[in-house]
N, C-alpha and C positions, 0 to 999 in steps of 0.2 A: 504494500500500499504506500502511496506516495507521501502520506502524512507521517509515516515512520522514518522518512529520510530527512532528518533534521540538521545534518551537517553539510554545508556547502563549500565546495572547493572553487576558489576564484583565482584567476590569473590576472595579475596587475602588470601593466607595461611601464616603460620609463616615463610616459606622460600621464601616469596615474589612471589611465583608462582600465576598467575592470570588466572581465568576461567570466560568466559562470562556466565552469568546466563540468560539474557533476554534483549530484546530491548522494549523500551516504547516510547509512543508518548509524555508524559509529565514528567518533572522531579518529580512533585508531586507523580505520579503513581509509578515511580521507587523508590522513598524514601519509599512509603507506603509498597511496596513488601520488601525492604531492612530491614525495621523495623520488619515486620513479621518474615523474616528469622532470623534476629538477636535474636529476642525473642525465636524462636524455638530452636536456637542453645544454648542460655543460659539455657532454661528449660532442654534441653537434658544433658547439662553439670552437672546441679544440680542433676539430676536423677542418673548420673554415679558417683556422689561424687566428681566431679572435682571443684576445686576453680575457682571463676570468677575473681579473682584478681591475680596480679603477685607476691603475697606473701607480698606485702608492702602496701596493701589496695588500690592500684591504679587499677581501672578496666581495663581489657584488651582492646586494641584498636578495633574499629569496623572493622569487617571482609569484609564488603561490601562497594564498591566504586562505585560512580555514575559519569559517564563521558559523555559529549555530543560528538557526532560524526557528521561529515559533511554528510548531506544527499546525496544519490547517485543521480547522474544526469541521466535523462532518456536517454536511448540508442536509437539512430537512426536506 
């Protein structure tokens, strides 16, 4: 049931635009998917020769955000 999927995974780009990636039943599940996507993005960046730091040795911030949403109430 959709109302049981109360954890939302959101991708945020450098311009602070946000895109919903998916909804999950548990935070752990959402974090696992976010970790997989972050790893994939880092690997893709290395293949393209892009640096993973901002030039000062500090890694780029995580692009995926996890938020809890209120479950939808059953409609009569």
